[in-house]
C-alpha positions, 0 to 999 in steps of 0.5 A: 752050537757050543761046547763047555768043559766037564767041570761046570763054571771052570771054563766058559762057553766056546763058540763054534768056529772060534778054534783053528786046526784040530783045536775045536770043541771043548778045551777039556777034550783037546789032546796034548799030542800036537799042542804047543802050550804058552802060559802067561803067569800073573792072573793066569796061573797065580792070583795077583797080589799088591806087590809082585813079590807077594804073590801066593804060589799055590801048592799044586802049581809045580805039579800041574806044570810038570804034568802038563810038560810031560803030557806035551812032550816038553812043548810048554813055555811060560810067556810072561812080563816077569824076568825068567829068574823070577819065573824060576823062583815061582816054579821052583824046583821046576825049571821050564822053557820060558819067555820073559819081559814080553819077549826081551828074554828067552830060554828055549832049553830049561837047562840052557842059557837065557838070551836077553836084550840090552839093558835100558840105559840107567839114566832113563830108568832114573828119569822115569823114577823121578816122575813118580813122587807126585803120585803116592803109592806108585813105584818103579820096578827095574827089570833091567831090559824093561821097567814097570810102573805099578799103581795097584796101591793108587788106582785112581792115579792110573790115567795121569801116570799113564799120560805122564809116562807117554809125554816122557817117552814122546820127548825121549823119542824126539831127543833120539840117541836111545832105544826105541821104547813102547808104553803098554798098559797092563793090570794096574801097571805100565810097562816101558819096554824096548820096541821090537819085542812082544809076546806074539813074535816070541811065541812065533820064534819058539814055534820054529824050535823043537819040541814046539815045531809042527804043533798047534800053539795055544796061548793062555792069558788073562789080559788084553795086553797080550793080544799079540800073543793071541793073534800069533797063535791064531795065525799059526793055526792054533788058538787062545784061551783067556782067564776071568773073562772072554778076551777078543781072539780067545776061543774060550775062557777059564773062570780063574787061575785055579781052573787053569791049573786043573786043566793042566793037571788033566791034560792027556 
C-alpha cells in the first residue's frame, strides 16, 4: 500500500509503515497541529548556486514560510549549515527560529539572541586555506565556528581535496591542544566543524522547548549528510522527508525545492 501527494510528481511515493506516530499516509494530508517542522535550506527550500552568496531566493519563499509558521503555531525552525545571520538574509524580512552551522549556532526565539560555539582558532583556518592552492577552483568559507571548503567549480578535485583535509585533521588531532574536529562531505563541499554539534542533537534540544515540545518532529532535507537529523526525528516518534530523491530514513520525497514550498503554503 502506498500513498502519494495530490499534486502528481511533487512528492514521491510513501511506503506503508515508514512514518511514525500519527504521521502516516500522504504528507499532503499531514495536519499541522501536532507537527514540529525542521527545514534544511540549500537544496531543500532554494536551489543550489555556484557560490552560496549567489543563490536565488524565490519570491514565494517568505510567504510560504510565514504561512507554515502560523499553521504550526510557531513550531518551525530552519536547520542549516549556514550561519543564522545568513539565514536571516535569505528569509528577510521574516525572522524564524533557527539552528545554524549544523548545530553550532541556535536561536530558539525569533527575536532572541543567538547562542554560538566558540570560534575555530584563526591559525587553523589559515592552515586549511593554505592547503587549497594546488586545487584551482576551490575556496574556503570562514563561518567563524566552522569552515567549509567548496569545490563546486572543480568537482573532479573532490576526492583529493577530501583526502588532503582528512590528513590535515588527523595530524591536528595527534598534535592536540585544539578543538576536536570532524570532516563532513556535503553537496560539493567539505565542512570542518567542531565535534559534539550535529543536526540530530540540535533538533532533539529544540524538541524540549516551546512551541516544539509535545509535537512530532518532521525534518526535511536534500542530503544524506543530514542522517543525524533524520534519525533524531524518527527516534522522537516523528518522520523525515527528502528532496530530489528518496534518502535512507525518509518516509517520502519531494521532487524539488519548489514542491517543498507548495507543501508549506498548503499546510493546514
